[in-house]
Each structure stands twice: as structure tokens, then as C-alpha cells.
C-alpha positions as CSV (number, residue, x, y, z in Angstrom):
1,X,9.0,-9.8,13.1
2,X,5.3,-9.9,12.7
3,X,3.2,-8.2,15.4
4,X,0.2,-10.2,16.6
5,X,-3.1,-8.5,15.8
6,X,-4.4,-8.5,19.4
7,X,-1.6,-6.4,20.9
8,X,-2.9,-2.9,21.8
9,X,-0.3,-0.2,21.1
10,X,-2.4,2.6,22.7
11,X,-5.1,4.9,21.6
12,X,-5.7,8.2,19.9
13,X,-7.9,10.7,21.7
14,X,-9.9,13.5,20.0
15,X,-10.8,16.3,22.4
16,X,-13.7,18.5,21.1
17,X,-16.4,20.7,22.4
18,X,-19.8,21.7,21.1
19,X,-18.2,24.9,19.7
20,X,-16.4,23.2,16.8
21,X,-17.5,23.3,13.2
22,X,-18.7,19.9,12.0
23,X,-16.6,20.0,8.8
24,X,-13.4,20.4,10.9
25,X,-14.4,17.5,13.2
26,X,-15.1,15.4,10.1
27,X,-11.6,16.0,8.7
28,X,-9.9,15.4,12.0
29,X,-11.9,12.3,12.8
30,X,-11.3,10.9,9.4
31,X,-7.5,11.3,9.7
32,X,-7.5,9.9,13.2
33,X,-9.6,6.8,12.2
34,X,-7.4,6.3,9.1
35,X,-4.3,6.3,11.2
36,X,-5.8,4.2,14.0
37,X,-7.0,1.5,11.6
38,X,-3.6,1.3,9.9
39,X,-1.7,1.1,13.2
40,X,-4.3,-0.9,15.1
41,X,-4.9,1.8,17.7
42,X,-8.1,2.5,19.5
43,X,-9.9,5.8,19.1
44,X,-11.8,7.8,21.7
45,X,-13.7,11.1,21.3
46,X,-13.8,13.1,24.5
47,X,-16.2,16.1,24.7
48,X,-15.1,19.1,26.6
49,X,-17.6,21.1,28.6
50,X,-19.4,23.9,26.7
51,X,-18.0,27.3,26.9
52,X,-17.8,30.5,24.8
53,X,-14.0,30.5,25.0
54,X,-12.4,30.0,21.5
55,X,-9.7,27.9,23.2
56,X,-12.3,25.1,23.5
57,X,-13.5,25.5,19.9
58,X,-10.1,24.0,18.9
59,X,-9.9,20.3,18.2
60,X,-7.0,18.4,19.8
61,X,-5.5,14.9,19.2
62,X,-3.6,13.1,21.9
63,X,-1.8,9.8,22.1
64,X,-2.2,7.7,25.2
65,X,-0.2,4.5,25.9
66,X,-1.4,2.5,28.9
67,X,-2.0,4.4,32.1
68,X,0.3,7.3,31.3
69,X,-0.6,10.8,30.7
70,X,-1.9,11.6,27.2
71,X,0.6,13.3,24.9
72,X,-0.5,16.1,22.5
73,X,0.0,15.3,18.8
74,X,-2.0,17.8,16.9
75,X,-4.1,21.0,17.3
76,X,-6.3,22.3,14.4
77,X,-5.9,25.9,15.5
78,X,-9.5,26.7,14.5
79,X,-8.5,26.1,10.8
80,X,-9.9,23.7,8.2
81,X,-7.0,21.4,7.3
82,X,-7.2,18.5,4.8
83,X,-7.2,14.9,6.0
84,X,-3.8,14.4,4.3
85,X,-2.2,17.3,6.2
86,X,-3.6,16.0,9.5
87,X,-2.3,12.5,8.7
88,X,1.2,13.9,7.9
89,X,1.3,15.8,11.1
90,X,0.2,12.8,13.2
91,X,2.7,10.6,11.4
92,X,5.6,12.9,12.2
93,X,4.7,13.3,15.8
94,X,4.2,9.6,16.4
95,X,7.4,8.8,14.6
96,X,9.3,11.2,17.0
97,X,7.6,9.7,20.0
98,X,8.6,6.2,18.9
99,X,12.2,7.0,19.9
100,X,11.2,8.0,23.4
101,X,11.9,5.1,25.9
102,X,8.6,5.7,27.6
103,X,6.6,4.8,24.4
104,X,7.9,1.4,23.6
105,X,4.5,0.5,22.1
106,X,5.2,3.0,19.3
107,X,8.7,1.7,18.9
108,X,7.2,-1.7,18.0
109,X,5.1,-0.2,15.2
110,X,7.7,2.4,14.0
111,X,7.9,0.7,10.6
112,X,4.1,0.9,10.1
113,X,4.2,4.5,11.1
114,X,6.8,5.3,8.4
115,X,4.8,3.3,5.8
116,X,1.6,5.2,6.6
117,X,0.7,7.9,4.1
């Protein structure tokens, strides 16, 4: 079955604050955009309010399908991971979510998720 190109399967959200390191955001953003392009997902960057708290210096990636609550997929834990390791983590989490009945959009693209590397 071929999936039409105009079907939206959700979006990947990147939560960041002004306290992050630009290099980390570049790695996370590159991984998210790579996955989003392959899986035909939208990408949205959401800036958190400025704070001195290290919690907000962490970058988070969530998946959102329709009007439901966003589901956390990845947290960089204030480290500097490679694009490949971020992609691997996203792929694993999205594959697991594709078996949940609430995320039928991911079920439709499960094969593409598994092919993604």
C-alpha cells in the first residue's frame, strides 16, 4: 500500500530555551529534520521561557499526533550527542509508539520508521 504524500502523520516538536548550546541544538535539529523529511512529518521549534535553571537548558523532542498531548521521545540531558545517536533514539521510540492504538498515524508509517537509518 502506497501512502499518499499529502497525509499528515503528526509533527515533531523541539522544546528549547535560550540557555542551550548552539552546537547541541544544531545536532538535535538536524536529526529531527532528517527524520521528519523521511517520514513526512512537520517540525516545530518551541522556545521555553528564559531561566537560570539547568532543567530548561536541556533540549527535548516530542511527537504530537492531531490534537492529543505531545509524547516525549528524547532528552539530550545537557550532553552533546551525535546526529546518528539522536536518530537511533527517535527511531526506537517512534517504532514503539507505532504499536500503541492511540497513534494509528505511526502505525501507517511503521515500515518507513524501520527503514530509516
